[in-house]
LUMKOLGU-673224 format. One record per residue (C-alpha): residue number from 1; z, y, x. Coordinates in steps of 0.02 Angstrom, whole numbers, plus 32768, in hexadecimal, padded with zeros to 4 digits. Each point is the difference from the previous one (the first is absolute). Layout:
BEGIN
NUM / Z / Y / X
...
END
This chain:
BEGIN
1 / 4035 / 0D2B / 1ADC
2 / 7F64 / 7F93 / 7FFC
3 / 7F6A / 8034 / 8066
4 / 7F97 / 800D / 7F5F
5 / 8080 / 8081 / 7FC1
6 / 7FFB / 8072 / 809A
7 / 7FCF / 80AE / 7FCC
8 / 7F5E / 8040 / 8049
9 / 7FE4 / 80BA / 800B
10 / 7F70 / 8050 / 8059
11 / 802E / 807D / 8086
12 / 7F7B / 8088 / 7FFE
13 / 7FBB / 804E / 809D
14 / 8036 / 80AA / 7FBD
15 / 80B9 / 7FD3 / 7FF3
16 / 7FFB / 7F9E / 80A2
17 / 7FAD / 808C / 8062
18 / 8079 / 8083 / 7FB9
19 / 8097 / 7F9A / 8036
20 / 7FBE / 7FCB / 80A9
21 / 7FD2 / 80B4 / 802D
22 / 80B1 / 8036 / 7FDC
23 / 8043 / 7F74 / 806A
24 / 7F8E / 802C / 8091
25 / 803E / 80B4 / 7FF5
26 / 80B2 / 7FC2 / 7FFC
27 / 7FE4 / 7F9E / 80A5
28 / 7FAC / 8093 / 8050
29 / 8085 / 807F / 7FC9
30 / 8096 / 7F8E / 8025
31 / 808F / 8057 / 805C
32 / 8054 / 7F5B / 8030
33 / 7FE5 / 7F46 / 8015
34 / 805E / 7FE5 / 7F5E
35 / 7F80 / 8068 / 7FA0
36 / 7F73 / 7F98 / 804E
37 / 805C / 7F62 / 7FC5
38 / 8009 / 8046 / 7F50
39 / 7F45 / 8021 / 7FFF
40 / 7FE2 / 7F50 / 8040
41 / 8067 / 7FB9 / 7F6F
42 / 7FA0 / 8067 / 7F85
43 / 7F59 / 7FC7 / 804B
44 / 8036 / 7F4A / 7FFE
45 / 802F / 800F / 7F47
46 / 7F53 / 8049 / 7FDA
47 / 7FAB / 7F7A / 8065
48 / 805E / 7F78 / 7FA5
49 / 7FC5 / 8047 / 7F5A
50 / 7F4B / 8002 / 8038
51 / 8005 / 7F53 / 8052
52 / 8052 / 7FB5 / 7F66
53 / 7F7F / 804A / 7F8B
54 / 7F73 / 7FC4 / 806D
55 / 8045 / 7F52 / 8013
56 / 8023 / 7FEB / 7F46
57 / 7F53 / 803D / 7FCE
58 / 7FAC / 7F8D / 8080
59 / 8069 / 7F6C / 7FCB
60 / 7FD1 / 8016 / 7F4A
61 / 7F4C / 8017 / 8030
62 / 7FFC / 7F66 / 806B
63 / 8047 / 7F8F / 7F7C
64 / 7F6F / 8036 / 7F92
65 / 7F74 / 805E / 8059
66 / 7FB0 / 801E / 7F57
67 / 8092 / 8065 / 7FC2
68 / 7FB0 / 80AA / 7FE3
69 / 80A2 / 8066 / 8008
70 / 803E / 7FB8 / 80A6
71 / 7F51 / 7FFD / 8049
72 / 7FF9 / 80BB / 7FDD
73 / 80AE / 8018 / 804B
74 / 7FCD / 7F9E / 809C
75 / 7F63 / 8069 / 800E
76 / 8069 / 809C / 7FEC
77 / 806E / 7FCD / 8096
78 / 7F66 / 7FD0 / 8064
79 / 7FD0 / 80B9 / 7FF3
80 / 80AB / 804D / 8002
81 / 804A / 7F92 / 808A
82 / 7F9F / 8044 / 8094
83 / 802B / 80B2 / 7FCB
84 / 80B7 / 7FD2 / 7FF1
85 / 7FF8 / 7FB0 / 80A9
86 / 7FBD / 80A1 / 8048
87 / 8095 / 805F / 7FBD
88 / 8077 / 7F7E / 8046
89 / 7FB0 / 8018 / 80AB
90 / 802B / 80B8 / 7FF8
91 / 80B4 / 7FCB / 7FE3
92 / 7FF5 / 7F82 / 808E
93 / 7FBB / 8088 / 8075
94 / 808C / 8076 / 7FCB
95 / 8084 / 7F79 / 8029
96 / 7FB4 / 7FDF / 80A9
97 / 7FFA / 80B9 / 802A
98 / 80B0 / 8025 / 7FC2
99 / 806E / 804F / 8083
100 / 8088 / 7F8B / 7FC2
101 / 7FA2 / 7F5F / 8028
102 / 805E / 7FDD / 80A2
103 / 80A7 / 801F / 7FA9
104 / 7FD4 / 7F8B / 7F74
105 / 7FCD / 7F77 / 807A
106 / 8094 / 8016 / 8077
107 / 8080 / 8004 / 7F71
108 / 7FB8 / 7F64 / 7FB4
109 / 7FD8 / 8058 / 7F5E
110 / 7F4B / 7FC2 / 800F
111 / 7FD5 / 7F77 / 807F
112 / 7F73 / 802A / 8079
113 / 7F90 / 7F78 / 7FB9
114 / 7FEB / 8069 / 7F66
115 / 7FB3 / 808D / 8066
116 / 7F95 / 7F84 / 805D
117 / 7FBB / 7FC3 / 7F58
118 / 7FE4 / 80B3 / 7FCF
119 / 7F95 / 801B / 809C
120 / 7F95 / 7F6A / 7FD8
121 / 7FF1 / 803B / 7F4C
122 / 7FB6 / 80A6 / 8036
123 / 7F77 / 7FA0 / 805F
124 / 7FD2 / 7F9C / 7F66
125 / 7FB3 / 8087 / 7F93
126 / 7FD5 / 80B9 / 7FF2
127 / 7FD2 / 8070 / 7F6F
128 / 7F4B / 7FFE / 8031
129 / 7FED / 7F47 / 7FD1
130 / 8053 / 8009 / 7F53
131 / 7F57 / 7FF4 / 7FA6
132 / 7FD1 / 7F6D / 806B
133 / 80A5 / 7FA9 / 7FD9
134 / 7FDF / 801A / 7F46
135 / 7F54 / 7FB2 / 8014
136 / 804B / 7F6F / 8064
137 / 807E / 7FDF / 7F73
138 / 7F76 / 7FFE / 7F7F
139 / 7F9B / 7F81 / 8064
140 / 8099 / 7F8F / 801A
141 / 801C / 8008 / 7F43
142 / 7F4B / 7FD6 / 7FE0
143 / 8014 / 7F66 / 8070
144 / 80A3 / 7FC5 / 7FB3
145 / 7FBC / 8013 / 7F4E
146 / 7F63 / 7FA1 / 8030
147 / 8062 / 7F6F / 804C
148 / 807E / 7FFB / 7F6F
149 / 7F7A / 7FF9 / 7F7C
150 / 7F96 / 7F7F / 8060
151 / 7FF9 / 7F58 / 7FA7
152 / 7FCB / 7F5C / 8050
153 / 7FAC / 7F84 / 7F8D
154 / 803B / 7F52 / 802B
155 / 7FDE / 7F66 / 7F96
156 / 7FF1 / 8064 / 7F60
157 / 8091 / 8072 / 801F
158 / 8002 / 80B5 / 8039
159 / 808E / 800E / 807D
160 / 804E / 808D / 8068
161 / 7FF2 / 7FDC / 80BA
162 / 80B6 / 7FC2 / 8016
163 / 7FE5 / 7F7C / 7F7B
164 / 7F56 / 7FCD / 804B
165 / 8053 / 7FE4 / 80AA
166 / 8072 / 7F80 / 7FB5
167 / 7F6B / 7F89 / 8008
168 / 7FEA / 8020 / 80B8
169 / 8095 / 7F90 / 8019
170 / 7FB6 / 7F70 / 7F9E
171 / 8002 / 7F56 / 8059
172 / 7F4C / 7FE9 / 7FC3
173 / 7F8E / 8050 / 8080
174 / 7F73 / 801E / 7F82
175 / 807A / 8065 / 7F97
176 / 8035 / 8068 / 8092
177 / 7F4E / 8024 / 8031
178 / 7FD0 / 8029 / 7F4E
179 / 8092 / 8081 / 7FFB
180 / 7FC7 / 8053 / 809F
181 / 7F4A / 7FFE / 7FC3
182 / 8038 / 805C / 7F65
183 / 8068 / 8077 / 8069
184 / 7F6B / 8027 / 806F
185 / 7F80 / 800C / 7F79
186 / 8069 / 8077 / 7F98
187 / 8025 / 8071 / 8095
188 / 7F47 / 7FFE / 8028
189 / 7FD9 / 803F / 7F54
190 / 806A / 8098 / 8028
191 / 7FCC / 800C / 80B8
192 / 7FAA / 80A7 / 7FE9
193 / 809C / 8051 / 7FB7
194 / 8073 / 7FB3 / 8083
195 / 7F92 / 8035 / 8092
196 / 7FEB / 80B0 / 7FB6
197 / 80B9 / 801C / 7FE0
198 / 8030 / 7FC7 / 80AE
199 / 7F77 / 8063 / 8054
200 / 803C / 809D / 7FA5
201 / 80B6 / 7FDD / 8032
202 / 7FCE / 7FEF / 80B7
203 / 7FA0 / 80A4 / 7FFB
204 / 8088 / 8063 / 7FAA
205 / 8086 / 7FB8 / 8074
206 / 7F96 / 8027 / 8098
207 / 7FE1 / 80AF / 7FC0
208 / 80BA / 801F / 7FEB
209 / 8024 / 7FC5 / 80B0
210 / 7F7D / 806E / 804E
211 / 803B / 8099 / 7F9C
212 / 80A9 / 7FE2 / 804D
213 / 7FBC / 7FF6 / 80AE
214 / 800A / 7F42 / 8018
215 / 7F73 / 7F9D / 804D
216 / 7FFE / 7F89 / 7F69
217 / 8070 / 7FBE / 7F74
218 / 805D / 7F81 / 806D
219 / 8077 / 8082 / 8046
220 / 8017 / 8056 / 7F56
221 / 8017 / 7F55 / 7FAD
222 / 8092 / 7FD5 / 8076
223 / 8051 / 80AB / 7FDA
224 / 7FED / 7FE3 / 7F46
225 / 805F / 7F57 / 8015
226 / 808F / 8066 / 804B
227 / 8010 / 7F94 / 809A
228 / 808E / 803C / 8075
229 / 8008 / 7F7A / 808B
230 / 7F4E / 7FBE / 801E
231 / 7F4B / 8031 / 7FF5
232 / 7F50 / 7FB6 / 8019
233 / 8022 / 7FCB / 80B5
234 / 8096 / 7F99 / 7FCD
235 / 7FA3 / 7FB2 / 7F6E
236 / 7F73 / 7FD0 / 8076
237 / 807F / 7FA2 / 806B
238 / 803A / 7FA8 / 7F67
239 / 7F50 / 7FD1 / 7FCD
240 / 7FE9 / 7FBE / 80B1
241 / 80A1 / 7F99 / 7FF0
242 / 7FC0 / 7FB7 / 7F5C
243 / 7F56 / 7FD4 / 804A
244 / 804A / 7FAC / 8098
245 / 809B / 7FAC / 7FBF
246 / 7FEF / 7FE7 / 7F43
247 / 7F46 / 7FDF / 7FE3
248 / 7FF9 / 7F5F / 8065
249 / 809C / 7FB9 / 7FAC
250 / 7FC0 / 802D / 7F4F
251 / 7F55 / 7FB8 / 8027
252 / 804D / 7F5D / 803C
253 / 8072 / 7FF0 / 7F6A
254 / 7F7B / 802F / 7F82
255 / 7F85 / 7F85 / 804D
256 / 8082 / 7F77 / 7FE5
257 / 8011 / 8035 / 7F4B
258 / 7F44 / 7FF3 / 7FEE
259 / 8004 / 7F4D / 8041
260 / 8087 / 7FD2 / 7F83
261 / 7F95 / 804E / 7F75
262 / 7F71 / 7F93 / 803B
263 / 7F88 / 808B / 8025
264 / 7F91 / 8005 / 8099
265 / 7FF5 / 80BC / 7FFC
266 / 808C / 8070 / 7FBC
267 / 7FB2 / 8076 / 7F84
268 / 804E / 809C / 7FB6
269 / 8014 / 7FA3 / 7F5D
270 / 8067 / 7F7B / 805A
271 / 8077 / 8082 / 804E
272 / 8075 / 8017 / 7F6D
273 / 8029 / 7F48 / 7FF6
274 / 8077 / 7FAD / 8079
275 / 8022 / 7F53 / 7FB8
276 / 7F77 / 7F89 / 7FC5
277 / 8063 / 7FCF / 7F64
278 / 8016 / 80B5 / 7FD2
279 / 8079 / 8086 / 803D
280 / 80AF / 800B / 7FB7
281 / 8013 / 806B / 7F65
282 / 80A2 / 803C / 7FB1
283 / 8056 / 7F81 / 7F8D
284 / 7FFA / 8074 / 7F6B
285 / 7FBF / 80A6 / 7FC3
286 / 8044 / 80AF / 7FFD
287 / 80A7 / 7FDA / 7FB0
288 / 8027 / 7F70 / 8077
289 / 7FCD / 8067 / 8096
290 / 806E / 8093 / 7FD2
291 / 8093 / 7F8C / 7FDA
292 / 7FEE / 7FAC / 80AA
293 / 7FF1 / 80AC / 8053
294 / 80A0 / 803E / 7FA8
295 / 8061 / 7F6A / 803D
296 / 7FBA / 8017 / 80B3
297 / 802E / 80B5 / 800D
298 / 80B0 / 7FE4 / 7FBD
299 / 801B / 7F77 / 8083
300 / 7FB0 / 8068 / 808D
301 / 8083 / 808E / 7FF6
302 / 8060 / 806B / 7F8A
303 / 7F8C / 8093 / 801B
304 / 7F60 / 7FA0 / 7FE0
305 / 804A / 7FB3 / 7F65
306 / 802F / 80AD / 7FBB
307 / 7F52 / 8040 / 802E
308 / 7FA3 / 7F74 / 7FA2
309 / 806E / 8010 / 7F66
310 / 7FD4 / 80BA / 7FFD
311 / 7F46 / 7FD9 / 800B
312 / 800B / 7F85 / 7F71
313 / 806B / 806E / 7F93
314 / 7F8A / 8094 / 8014
315 / 7F65 / 7F91 / 7FE5
316 / 7FB9 / 803C / 80A3
317 / 7F78 / 7F7C / 800D
318 / 7F51 / 7FF8 / 7FB9
319 / 7FB4 / 7F5E / 803C
320 / 7F82 / 7FC3 / 7F7B
321 / 7F4A / 8009 / 8033
322 / 7F8E / 8050 / 7F7A
323 / 7F60 / 8064 / 7FEF
324 / 8005 / 80B7 / 8038
325 / 80A1 / 7FE3 / 8065
326 / 7FF8 / 8032 / 80B6
327 / 7FD5 / 7F62 / 805F
328 / 8079 / 8003 / 8092
329 / 80BB / 8005 / 800F
330 / 807C / 8083 / 8037
331 / 80AF / 803E / 7FFE
332 / 8024 / 80B5 / 7FDC
333 / 809D / 8065 / 7FDC
334 / 8026 / 808D / 7F86
335 / 8071 / 806A / 806B
336 / 8051 / 806A / 7F79
337 / 803E / 7F62 / 7FA9
338 / 8026 / 7F9B / 809E
339 / 7F92 / 7F7C / 7FB2
340 / 7F8B / 7F87 / 805D
341 / 7F6F / 7FB1 / 7FA2
342 / 7F91 / 7F6A / 8026
343 / 7F4E / 7FE0 / 7FC1
344 / 7FA8 / 7F5E / 8021
345 / 7F81 / 7F88 / 7FB4
346 / 8048 / 7F50 / 7FE9
347 / 7F7C / 7F78 / 8001
348 / 8064 / 7F5E / 800A
349 / 7FF6 / 7FEE / 80BE
350 / 8080 / 800E / 8088
351 / 7FD5 / 80BA / 800A
352 / 806B / 8015 / 7F64
353 / 809B / 7FCF / 8064
354 / 7FCD / 807A / 808B
355 / 8010 / 808C / 7F7F
356 / 80BB / 7FDE / 7FE8
357 / 8018 / 7FF7 / 80BE
358 / 7F81 / 8076 / 8052
359 / 7FFB / 808B / 7F7C
360 / 80BA / 7FE7 / 7FDE
361 / 801C / 801F / 80BA
362 / 7FB3 / 80AA / 7FEA
363 / 8066 / 8020 / 7F63
364 / 80A2 / 7FCA / 8052
365 / 7FE2 / 8080 / 8088
366 / 7FDA / 8088 / 7F81
367 / 809C / 7FCF / 7F9F
368 / 806D / 7FFF / 809E
369 / 7FCD / 80AE / 8040
370 / 7FEA / 8053 / 7F57
371 / 8086 / 8082 / 802D
372 / 7FDD / 800E / 80BA
373 / 800A / 80B7 / 8037
374 / 7F57 / 7FF3 / 8053
375 / 7FA9 / 7FA6 / 7F6D
376 / 7F83 / 808F / 7FE7
377 / 7FD2 / 8023 / 80B4
378 / 8008 / 7F4F / 804B
379 / 800B / 7F88 / 7F6B
380 / 800C / 7F48 / 8036
381 / 7FA6 / 8027 / 80A2
382 / 7F46 / 7FE8 / 8036
383 / 7F9B / 7F86 / 7F9E
384 / 800F / 7F7D / 808D
385 / 80BD / 800C / 7FE3
386 / 7FED / 7FF3 / 7F43
387 / 7F93 / 7F63 / 8012
388 / 8082 / 7FB6 / 8078
389 / 807C / 800D / 7F6D
390 / 7F8C / 7FA0 / 7F8C
391 / 7FB3 / 7F7E / 8075
392 / 80A9 / 7FD5 / 804B
393 / 804C / 7FE3 / 7F52
394 / 7F77 / 7F7E / 7FE2
395 / 804A / 7F99 / 808E
396 / 80B5 / 8020 / 7FD7
397 / 7FD6 / 7FAF / 7F57
398 / 7FCF / 7F5A / 8053
399 / 80A8 / 7FA8 / 7FE8
400 / 7FE6 / 8016 / 7F44
401 / 7F4E / 7FC0 / 7FEF
402 / 8033 / 7F5E / 7FAB
403 / 8035 / 806C / 7F6C
404 / 7F4B / 803B / 7FF0
405 / 7F9A / 7F6B / 803E
406 / 8070 / 7F68 / 7FEA
407 / 7FC6 / 7F72 / 806F
408 / 7F73 / 8069 / 803F
409 / 8073 / 807A / 805B
410 / 7FD4 / 7FC2 / 80AF
411 / 7F46 / 8004 / 7FDA
412 / 8014 / 80B4 / 7FC2
413 / 805A / 8030 / 80A3
414 / 7F71 / 7FB7 / 8067
415 / 7F7E / 8059 / 7F9B
416 / 805F / 80A4 / 7FFB
417 / 801C / 8001 / 80BE
418 / 7F4E / 7FCE / 8026
419 / 7FBD / 808A / 7F90
420 / 8078 / 807F / 804F
421 / 7FC2 / 7FD5 / 80B0
422 / 7F4C / 7FF9 / 7FC5
423 / 8013 / 80AE / 7FB4
424 / 8014 / 8052 / 80AA
425 / 7F47 / 7FE5 / 8034
426 / 7FC1 / 8035 / 7F55
427 / 806E / 809E / 7FFC
428 / 7FC3 / 802C / 80AE
429 / 7F4C / 7FF0 / 7FC4
430 / 8024 / 807A / 7F74
431 / 804E / 807C / 8079
432 / 7F78 / 7FF9 / 8084
433 / 7F79 / 8008 / 7F7E
434 / 8047 / 80A8 / 7FC3
435 / 800D / 8040 / 80B1
436 / 7F49 / 7FD7 / 801D
437 / 7FC6 / 8046 / 7F5C
438 / 8058 / 80A7 / 8017
439 / 7FC8 / 800D / 80B7
440 / 7F50 / 7FE8 / 7FBD
441 / 7FFB / 8060 / 7F5B
442 / 7F41 / 8004 / 7FF9
443 / 7FF5 / 7F3F / 7FFB
444 / 7F97 / 7FBD / 7F72
445 / 8049 / 7F80 / 7F88
446 / 7FA2 / 7F79 / 8062
447 / 804E / 8036 / 80A4
448 / 80AC / 7FFA / 7FB2
449 / 7FE3 / 7F51 / 7FC1
450 / 7FBE / 7FCB / 80AB
451 / 80A0 / 8043 / 804F
452 / 8069 / 7F98 / 7F88
453 / 7F9D / 7F61 / 8028
454 / 801B / 8020 / 80BE
455 / 80BA / 8015 / 7FE6
456 / 8008 / 7F62 / 7F94
457 / 7FAD / 7FA0 / 808E
458 / 807A / 8045 / 807F
459 / 80A4 / 7FEC / 7FA0
460 / 7FDA / 7F72 / 7F87
461 / 7F7C / 7F97 / 805E
462 / 803B / 7F65 / 7FA0
463 / 7FC4 / 803C / 7F57
464 / 7F4F / 8013 / 7FB7
465 / 7FBB / 806C / 7F70
466 / 7F52 / 7FB4 / 800D
467 / 7FAF / 7FDE / 7F58
468 / 807E / 805F / 7F9A
469 / 7FA5 / 8086 / 7F99
470 / 801B / 80B0 / 803E
471 / 809A / 7FD7 / 8066
472 / 7F94 / 7FB0 / 8089
473 / 7FB9 / 80AF / 801B
474 / 80A7 / 803F / 8041
475 / 804A / 804B / 7F62
476 / 80AD / 7FAB / 7FF4
477 / 804F / 80AD / 8021
478 / 7FBB / 8049 / 7F5F
479 / 808D / 7FB1 / 7F97
480 / 8086 / 802A / 8082
481 / 8043 / 8094 / 7FA1
482 / 805E / 804E / 8092
483 / 7F5C / 8024 / 805A
484 / 7FC9 / 8071 / 7F74
485 / 80A7 / 8042 / 7FC5
486 / 8077 / 8011 / 8097
487 / 7FA1 / 7FFC / 80A5
488 / 805C / 7FC0 / 809A
489 / 808E / 7FBA / 7F95
490 / 7FD0 / 7F48 / 801B
491 / 803A / 7FED / 80B3
492 / 80B1 / 8026 / 7FC1
493 / 7FFF / 7F55 / 7FAB
494 / 7FD5 / 7FB0 / 80A6
495 / 8085 / 8059 / 8064
496 / 8081 / 7FD6 / 7F7A
497 / 7FC9 / 7F4A / 8003
498 / 802A / 7FF1 / 80B4
499 / 80B3 / 803E / 7FDB
500 / 800C / 7F8F / 7F68
501 / 7FCB / 7F67 / 8062
502 / 808A / 8029 / 807F
503 / 807D / 8010 / 7F74
504 / 7FCC / 7F57 / 7FC2
505 / 801B / 7FAF / 80A8
506 / 80A9 / 8057 / 8011
507 / 8033 / 7FC9 / 7F52
508 / 7FE7 / 7F4A / 802C
509 / 807A / 8015 / 808E
510 / 8083 / 8067 / 7FA4
511 / 7FD1 / 8033 / 7F50
512 / 8099 / 806F / 7FDF
513 / 7FEA / 8063 / 80A0
514 / 7F46 / 8014 / 7FE8
515 / 801B / 803A / 7F4B
516 / 8083 / 807C / 803C
517 / 7F8A / 8049 / 807F
518 / 7F79 / 8009 / 7F7A
519 / 806F / 805E / 7F84
520 / 8039 / 8076 / 808D
521 / 7F49 / 8027 / 8027
522 / 7FD4 / 801A / 7F47
523 / 8099 / 8069 / 7FD8
524 / 7FD8 / 8087 / 807F
525 / 7F69 / 803B / 7FA0
526 / 7F95 / 806D / 8070
527 / 808E / 803E / 806D
528 / 7FBB / 7F9D / 8094
529 / 7F4C / 7FE0 / 8031
530 / 7FB5 / 7F51 / 7FF8
531 / 800A / 7FD5 / 80B7
532 / 80B6 / 8037 / 8009
533 / 802C / 7F99 / 7F65
534 / 7FB3 / 7F67 / 8052
535 / 8060 / 801C / 809E
536 / 80A6 / 8011 / 7FA3
537 / 7FD6 / 7F61 / 7FA0
538 / 7FDC / 7FA9 / 80A6
539 / 7F49 / 7FE1 / 7FD6
540 / 7F6C / 801C / 8071
541 / 7F87 / 8090 / 7FE4
542 / 7F50 / 7FC4 / 7FD4
543 / 7FBA / 8082 / 8077
544 / 8047 / 7FB0 / 809B
545 / 7F88 / 7FA2 / 806F
546 / 800C / 7F48 / 7FD3
547 / 807B / 8024 / 7F71
548 / 7FAE / 7F7F / 7F8F
549 / 7FF2 / 7F6F / 807D
550 / 80AF / 7FBA / 7FE1
551 / 7FF4 / 8023 / 7F44
552 / 7F5C / 7FA0 / 7FF7
553 / 8047 / 7F6E / 8062
554 / 809D / 7FF3 / 7F98
555 / 7FA6 / 8016 / 7F5A
556 / 7F83 / 7F78 / 802D
557 / 808D / 7F8A / 802E
558 / 8056 / 8029 / 7F5A
559 / 7F60 / 7FE2 / 7F9F
560 / 7FEB / 7F57 / 8054
561 / 80B1 / 7FD4 / 7FD0
562 / 7FEA / 803A / 7F4C
563 / 7F5C / 7FA3 / 7FF6
564 / 805C / 7F5B / 8023
565 / 807E / 802B / 7F79
566 / 7F71 / 8027 / 7F88
567 / 7FAF / 7F58 / 8021
568 / 7F6E / 803C / 806D
END
């Protein structure tokens, strides 16, 4: 069945609450472990119905944020969702308090990690913050609608932001600067709304945290991310590793790029361009990219070939950029149908290829574990694990880049790897910015912008925003959607990138063995935590002291080698 044909049916709070209350009673009244397992199966079935309805409605809203029906449905779940979550927590508490818990764990009926995840879940919300959660959802929707509807007037055209940013890769510096001037000026015209929405989000999140007895939202934010093997202290160690071992390498490499571009001072509008003659773009449009991707996945393995055929047959991609379409990219899954789906915004750049590698890495994981017995409780794992699936697939696609870029394949690899390494300092800025903001919820908009400028100077000292309208004030974060929509998510990309870079290095030594280890990691879903998955795959944890030193050294050497092959 095609994604467009999947049936959507609203699940009402009334029917949900009636069923979940009966399930909770069934757990509490159970006379045996088998009866608890029966209640669990019933709850998982209910959850899958709810999750599928929510995911379908959000997908159809995001492909057209002006669709009144699905906007109303999304708004409905924004209000209903927190209430449903509160009922689910009652079920979670009943499972944790069940006298049959030890028997379930010792018999292997339910692995202990499920109960650990339940314990974290109970720390992530309480009934007293339901109204605050509803308010938070409404503010997030307000932000996403504002950004989706925002048009950037560039040389007589009104463009969505993804299409505007195509010009940020122009070999002509004046064009790049003009694109960034338009970006900054347009954002400035909406600065009051952006500042106000974010300020309200900070206040409501801080209020939720304090109602639950936390000092600030940082602790609550980590619990909401469902992290089972690390916390703020470990992430601080990671940020320190990035600052010490990655920042100097990226600064050195990016300064060399600036010299090749012929600029005395590397400006933000120079940062998207790697090669003076222009960065490599795919040799073809949507049809050619998908044909090359199909050939790649069939050659990669039997399983990946079957997966990609399924995605094409079900028309599980929406990749054209257009007005009122959500401006980012994502992969989601409709659990009841065992169906992944990918949304993106093609703009003719190499980022289009990343969609059929990165987002397809997510989709391949969803496809692989679609019938995993712990799909509901543990899914594919934490978000850092999910991003490891996608970012690693980008690198496992390297042997096939000639199919996408022709004679520019080596230039693409250099660009891709430099951007991957350069991402670590940026992603760390995003994470530490959020920490500072939520530790200081009374900050004014000006104080938040000053904090961003300080972090830029610390983690990206080689880049300047001076003279770029609005962005020079320290506002780059305002179009980083994760900061508004999913706080504390962004560091997951960085943690995953360190694993992906290691998989790249391993794949160049023995591709088949590295790919086998990758598929093994991916196929376990959430049945192991991130650090244990890394250990089993023989990769270093990013939280270890000095964990990034060797990675930085080897990646810099590889970049120098690729640079020679790319004619640098």
